[in-house]
C-alpha positions as MATLAB code, in Angstrom:
seq = 'MNMKQVNKPKGKKWNRILLWTLSILAVVIIAAYFLLDSLTYKPLSEAKAVFQSNTEKITITQLKNGYRFEPADGGAIEPNIIFYPGGLVEPESYAPFAKRMAEKGHRVYIASMPLNLAVFGQNKADAFISEHPDNRYVIGGHSLGGVFAARYASEHAERIDGVYFMASYADDGGDLNGLNMSALQLSGTQDGVLDRTKWEAAKENMPKATTYVDITGGNHGQFGSYGFQKGDHQASITEAEQLNEVIEAMDLWIQNLE';
ca = [
      68.571  -11.144   -2.729;
      64.819  -11.311   -1.862;
      62.991   -8.073   -2.363;
      59.907   -7.335   -0.272;
      56.838   -6.597   -2.379;
      55.594   -3.099   -1.800;
      51.760   -2.867   -1.710;
      50.144    0.351   -2.780;
      47.858    1.829   -0.150;
      44.210    0.932   -0.729;
      42.912    3.916    1.216;
      43.279    6.327   -1.694;
      41.351    3.979   -4.004;
      38.383    3.708   -1.624;
      38.435    7.430   -1.031;
      38.095    8.020   -4.786;
      35.208    5.518   -4.983;
      33.454    7.190   -2.031;
      33.956   10.615   -3.560;
      32.502    9.507   -6.912;
      29.563    7.829   -5.168;
      28.772   10.918   -3.155;
      29.074   13.090   -6.232;
      26.666   10.928   -8.187;
      24.229   10.859   -5.232;
      24.372   14.648   -4.995;
      23.629   15.026   -8.708;
      20.640   12.623   -8.374;
      19.254   14.500   -5.376;
      19.623   17.863   -7.088;
      18.007   16.550  -10.276;
      15.121   15.071   -8.253;
      14.624   18.349   -6.453;
      14.396   20.366   -9.666;
      12.109   17.743  -11.219;
       9.715   17.948   -8.274;
       9.922   21.734   -8.351;
       8.979   21.746  -12.008;
       5.962   19.525  -11.270;
       4.830   21.554   -8.240;
       1.740   23.733   -8.537;
       2.345   27.242   -7.268;
      -0.155   29.804   -5.959;
      -1.886   32.133   -8.401;
      -1.801   35.869   -7.949;
      -5.218   35.701   -6.190;
      -3.695   33.484   -3.484;
      -0.524   35.563   -3.160;
      -2.644   38.688   -2.772;
      -4.112   37.306    0.451;
      -0.713   37.635    2.132;
      -0.201   41.140    0.791;
      -3.526   42.521    2.000;
      -3.779   41.755    5.675;
      -7.040   43.250    6.862;
      -8.013   44.459   10.314;
     -10.218   41.376   10.618;
      -7.573   38.649   10.496;
      -3.915   38.054   11.273;
      -1.727   35.778    9.155;
       1.402   34.294   10.734;
       4.008   32.087    9.091;
       4.964   29.236   11.398;
       7.684   26.585   11.300;
       5.136   24.051   10.056;
       2.923   26.229    7.920;
       0.587   29.228    8.348;
      -1.904   30.389   10.908;
      -4.913   32.516    9.941;
      -6.967   33.834   12.863;
      -9.275   36.673   13.901;
      -7.230   39.754   14.746;
      -8.993   40.223   18.043;
      -7.826   36.762   19.206;
     -11.345   35.571   19.889;
     -11.399   32.495   17.646;
     -14.539   30.404   17.397;
     -14.048   26.681   17.876;
     -13.381   24.329   16.269;
      -9.997   25.309   14.932;
      -9.439   24.103   11.367;
      -6.358   22.209   10.163;
      -5.770   21.876    6.404;
      -3.425   19.502    4.538;
      -2.598   20.598    0.946;
      -2.907   18.402   -2.140;
       0.055   16.565   -3.517;
       2.701   18.784   -5.117;
       0.666   21.916   -4.324;
       2.316   24.720   -2.393;
       0.427   25.550    0.830;
      -0.004   29.225   -0.082;
      -2.409   28.095   -2.805;
      -5.093   27.543   -0.161;
      -4.826   30.997    1.384;
      -8.191   32.163   -0.001;
      -9.968   29.295    1.765;
      -8.148   29.912    5.054;
      -8.819   33.667    4.867;
     -12.537   33.171    4.338;
     -12.866   30.727    7.257;
     -10.798   32.994    9.496;
     -13.133   35.863    8.604;
     -15.967   33.669    9.905;
     -14.125   33.579   13.248;
     -12.130   30.358   13.104;
      -8.425   29.799   13.624;
      -7.145   28.028   10.495;
      -3.812   26.260   10.044;
      -2.384   25.319    6.635;
       0.399   22.742    6.885;
       3.513   22.968    4.801;
       4.600   19.479    3.788;
       8.096   18.132    3.046;
       8.491   18.154   -0.768;
       4.832   19.330   -0.828;
       3.684   15.761   -0.216;
       1.449   14.965    2.780;
       2.761   11.385    2.827;
       5.891   12.828    4.503;
       3.997   15.047    6.969;
       1.030   13.112    8.345;
       1.656   14.336   11.912;
       2.050   18.034   11.110;
      -1.204   18.622   13.017;
       0.595   17.873   16.300;
       2.387   21.211   16.193;
      -0.820   23.129   15.591;
      -2.859   21.351   18.280;
      -0.078   21.938   20.813;
      -0.711   25.694   20.537;
      -4.212   25.336   21.981;
      -4.465   21.767   23.349;
      -7.791   22.384   25.070;
      -9.553   23.568   21.917;
     -11.697   21.528   19.574;
     -10.322   20.710   16.113;
     -11.417   19.500   12.722;
      -8.887   18.375   10.159;
      -9.072   17.810    6.451;
      -7.470   18.515    3.129;
      -7.467   18.444   -0.597;
      -6.754   15.307   -2.625;
      -3.683   13.547   -1.186;
      -3.853   15.883    1.808;
      -7.302   14.634    2.695;
      -6.101   11.028    2.683;
      -3.406   11.728    5.251;
      -5.604   14.065    7.272;
      -7.976   11.090    7.671;
      -5.052    8.864    8.701;
      -4.111   11.394   11.356;
      -7.728   11.598   12.589;
      -8.111    7.820   12.781;
      -5.012    7.622   14.984;
      -5.939   10.635   17.140;
      -9.710   10.370   17.408;
      -9.637   11.790   20.940;
      -8.332   15.113   19.542;
     -10.473   15.481   16.414;
     -14.186   16.294   16.178;
     -14.514   15.953   12.418;
     -12.775   15.355    9.085;
     -13.481   17.144    5.840;
     -12.482   16.076    2.336;
     -12.033   18.138   -0.817;
     -11.869   15.800   -3.830;
     -10.516   13.142   -1.492;
     -11.449   10.131    0.653;
     -10.461    8.032    3.669;
      -8.451    5.008    2.521;
      -8.080    1.848    4.612;
      -5.196    3.430    6.531;
      -7.490    6.249    7.591;
     -10.639    4.234    8.349;
     -13.062    6.448   10.248;
     -15.961    4.005   10.317;
     -17.263    3.516   13.814;
     -15.487    6.549   15.255;
     -17.470    9.176   17.093;
     -16.864   12.016   14.654;
     -18.473   13.761   11.732;
     -17.251   14.026    8.141;
     -17.847   16.262    5.140;
     -17.219   15.042    1.593;
     -16.896   17.770   -1.049;
     -16.486   16.907   -4.713;
     -16.793   18.689   -8.020;
     -18.856   17.215  -10.835;
     -16.177   18.219  -13.363;
     -13.303   16.630  -11.449;
     -11.056   14.729  -13.846;
      -8.345   13.819  -11.318;
     -10.268   12.160   -8.517;
     -10.471    8.344   -8.902;
     -14.227    7.876   -8.569;
     -13.949    4.074   -8.260;
     -11.690    4.388   -5.203;
     -13.794    7.257   -3.896;
     -16.978    5.121   -4.018;
     -15.238    2.121   -2.444;
     -13.868    4.294    0.319;
     -17.372    5.246    1.508;
     -17.233    2.166    3.746;
     -14.433    3.926    5.658;
     -16.522    6.945    6.457;
     -18.291    7.565    9.775;
     -22.057    7.277    9.993;
     -22.408   11.035   10.304;
     -21.063   11.948    6.842;
     -22.429   14.741    4.642;
     -21.862   14.537    0.885;
     -21.877   17.695   -1.192;
     -21.486   17.771   -4.988;
     -20.394   21.105   -6.376;
     -21.995   21.374   -9.782;
     -19.490   22.510  -12.361;
     -16.551   22.416   -9.947;
     -13.321   20.598  -10.821;
     -10.281   19.313   -8.933;
      -7.879   22.235   -9.129;
     -10.358   24.918   -8.061;
     -10.423   23.610   -4.504;
      -7.180   25.584   -4.361;
      -5.829   28.574   -6.233;
      -2.990   27.243   -8.352;
      -4.354   27.010  -11.887;
      -5.393   24.141  -14.103;
      -4.173   20.715  -13.018;
      -2.971   18.075  -15.471;
      -5.668   15.499  -16.157;
      -8.458   17.691  -14.802;
     -11.613   18.771  -16.684;
     -12.505   22.356  -17.343;
     -14.812   23.767  -14.665;
     -18.056   25.419  -15.726;
     -17.974   27.721  -12.687;
     -15.281   30.166  -11.607;
     -12.749   29.574   -8.870;
     -14.489   32.222   -6.750;
     -17.855   30.508   -7.236;
     -16.445   27.124   -6.243;
     -14.822   28.647   -3.155;
     -18.156   30.200   -2.158;
     -19.790   26.769   -2.258;
     -16.945   25.246   -0.252;
     -17.210   27.921    2.450;
     -21.004   27.602    2.619;
     -20.773   23.809    3.033;
     -17.978   24.035    5.602;
     -19.873   26.650    7.587;
     -23.078   24.612    7.707;
     -21.204   21.388    8.560;
     -19.302   23.013   11.436;
     -22.491   24.518   12.841;
     -24.009   21.036   12.972;
     -21.080   19.287   14.673;
     -22.220   17.427   17.731;
];
């Protein structure tokens, strides 16, 4: 008598394979998250204190895409300022800069980036500009943030009056040469992270109206408030002194915008 061969169902086998694959993927994602978190630079107490000591002069608001610092009376002086953080640096680390510029009357936005990497958040400025679409804006950032701020500006030149760089530059993807805008280049003489060869080469991507400011004794990490960065050189000035020079240069540059 012929017996029919009974085939075992394949569905259970593929379900097990899928389950194992998803489990492994989940472990990889979790491991990558904790690795990135361990490499991320977090704000120092000086930066955290800015959020704990709201003054009568400015108002700080946490937004979906970052933070807004603005004069408490609502009478912000244009241009508004958009800031993109450095790679793997939490946005709160730049609160001292934003506070100082807000105290001078400007509305300042600090973008929060996915995984703290501006490469994943180039268009974050859209959300900020949409709040006051008729205002004037400058955009910039620190290190990796400056690179992607320049890319945003090059693609939205009609919205942006100027671009500022802190230990950063405009790469070929953010070419500003020939555009009707101004730029400010800030760098520290003790910077051990900035690639000076690329920085020099990238000068050809800058607009004609570019101001270069060297901060004597300043390093890479002190453009924010997150401590010493791996590969950097020790600064010969304090974080507060470096910030003072940044604010002075920004203020003068903004006053001279066409």
